[in-house]
N, C-alpha and C positions, 0 to 999 in steps of 0.2 A: 710154408704159408698156405699152399693149396689144401693140404690135409686139414689144417686149422679151419679153413673155410667150410669144409664138409662138416666138421664137428660143430662149429657155430651154427650152421644151418640146421643141423639135426637137433641141437638143444632148443633153438627157437621154435622149430617145427613141432617139437614135443609138447609145447604149450597148447593143448587142445581146447579151443574155446567152446566147443560143443559141450564138453564135460564141465568146464569152468562155469559156463552160463547155467547149465541145468542144475549143478550142485549149488551154485551161488544164489540163484533166484528161486529155485523150486525144491532144493534140498533132496534131490534124487539124481541118479546117474542115467542120462539119456540112453546109455548103452544097454540098459535093462528095459527099454521101451521100444515099441514099434519094430523097426527093422534091426535094431541092435547096433546101428551105425551111429557114430558120433559126429556126423556131418550136418550141413545146413538143411538138407531136405528132411531128414528125420526130426531135426529140431523144429522145423516149420510144422510138420504134421502133428508133432506131439505137444508143442507149447505155443505155437502161433508166430505171427509176423515179427513182433518185437524181439523175441528171443532169437529168431532166425537171422534178423538183421544184425544183431550183435555178434552172433557166431560167424556170419559171413564176413563182416568187417574185420573181426579179430583174426580169422584164419587167413584172409587175404593180406592183412597188414604184416603178419609174421613172415610170410613169404617174401613180400616186398622189402621189409627191413633186412632180412637175411642177405638178400642179393645186394642191396644198396650198401650195407655195412661192409661186406666183404669186397665188393667191387672197389669202392673208393678207398677202403683201408689198405688193400693190397696195392692198388695203383699208386697211392701216396708213399707207401713203404718202399716199393721197388722202383718208382719213378717211371713206370711203363703202364699206360692205360690198357694195353692188350692183356697184361697179366691180371688187371682188375676184371676184365671181361671174363677171362677163364675162371677166376675165383668166384665171380657171380654165378656162373653156371653150376659150379660145384656146390656152392651154397644152396642153390635152388634144389639140386638133387638131395642134399642133406635135409633140407626143410621138408620136402615131400616124404622122405623116409621117416623123419621125425613125426610127421602127422599120421602116417600109416601105422607106425610102431612107436608110440610115445613112451620114452623112458619114465616120464613122470606119472603115467597112468596105466601101468601094467602092460605096456606094449600092445594095447588095443585101441585103435583110433578110427579115423575116417577113411575116405576113399581118395582124397588128394586133389579134388577139383579146385576148391577154393584157394588152397595154399599155392597150387600151381599157377592159378590165375594171378595171384599177387606177385609171384616170382616173375611171370611173363610181363606184368605191368612194369616192373622195375627194369627188365632187360630189353624187351621189345614191345612197347606199347602199341605200335601199329599192328603187330601180329595179334595182340590181345583184342584189339578192336574188331578185326576180321573174324576172330574166333567167337566173339560175343554175338556178332550178327548171325553166324551159323547156329550157335547154341540156342538163342532165343527163337530163331525161325523154326527150328525143329521142336523145341520144347512147347512152344505155343500152338503149333499145328497138330502135334501128336499127343501132347500132354504126357509124354514119357521122358522124364528128366534123365534117366540112365542112358537112353538112346542118344540124346543130345550130348551127354558127357563123353560117352565112348567115341562119338563121331569127332568131336573137337580134339580129343586126345590123339586120335589117329592123324588128324589134319595138322596138329601142332608142329611135328618135325618137318613136314612138307613145306608149310608156309614159312617156318623159320629159316629153312635152307634157302628158299627163294629170296627172303629178305636179306640173309647173310650174303648171298651172291650179289645182290643189288648194292649192298653197303660194303662189299669187299672184305668180309670177315672170313675167318678160318672155317671152311665148310666141314672139314673132317672133325674137328673138336666140337663144333656146334651140332653136327649130325649125331655123333655118339651120345652127347649129353641129352639132347632133346628126344632121341629115340628111347633112351633109358627111362626118362621121365614118363614118356607115353606108355611104355611097356608096364611100368609100375602101376599107373592109373588104370589101364585096361585090365591088368591082372586082378586088381581089387574089385573090378566090376564083373568078374567071371560068372558069379551067380546071376547077376542081372542079365548078362548075355544069354545064359541058358534059358532064363524065363522069356527073353525076347524071342528066342528061337522056338520056344514052346507056345508062344502067344499068350502067356500068362503074366507078363510084367505089369506092374501097377501103373495106372494112368492117374496123373495128378487130378484130384478133385472127385474121384470115384469112391464109393463106399466099399469098405471091406465086406467080404461075404458074411462075417460074423457080427457086423454092426447092424 
C-alpha cells in the first residue's frame, strides 16, 4: 500500500498545470519561454496573472489530492490512521517527484514549490501557514522569489519536526520524508542559488537587460 501511494502521488504530480495551461490557452509550451521552467513564476512572467493563478491552483490541488487520497484510502483499508499519515507523506514525495520529472511531459517539469505547498496544506496546514508568512515576507521585501522558495524549503523539515513533536507523531519518519522533499526542491533551485551567490538573480518586476 505504501508503494502504491508513491505511484499515485507520482502520477498525479506528473499532471503539470504550467504545461497544460500554456498549451491549452496559448497553444505553446511554457518550457520554451522565459526561464524554461514550467512553474507558476515563469507562467506569471510569460502569460500574466490569470494563467499563473490557474497554474498555482492546479499544482497545489494535485499535491493536496494526492496526500488526502492516499491518507484516507490507506487509513480506511488498514484501519489505522497512522498508516494513513505515512501514506500521505509518501504520496507527497511522489507528487513532488512527478512535478519535477513528469511522465506525461517528457520528464521536464517545474521546481516543486506549489505542489509541495498543496501537499503540506493536506498534511500540516499550520506549518503551511507559517511557511507562507515567511515566503511572502521575503518575496515582498527582496522581490526574489527563488530566495523565498529556498528559505521555506529549508525551514519546512524544521517546522514540521517541531509540529510533529508537539502533536506526538513519529519524528523519524516525518524527518526523513520532509528532509527528502526539501532536498529535492533545493536541488531544483541550484541554478538560482548560484545566481543568488553571484548577485545576478532576477528580482520580480525588473526588466531584463535585453528588453
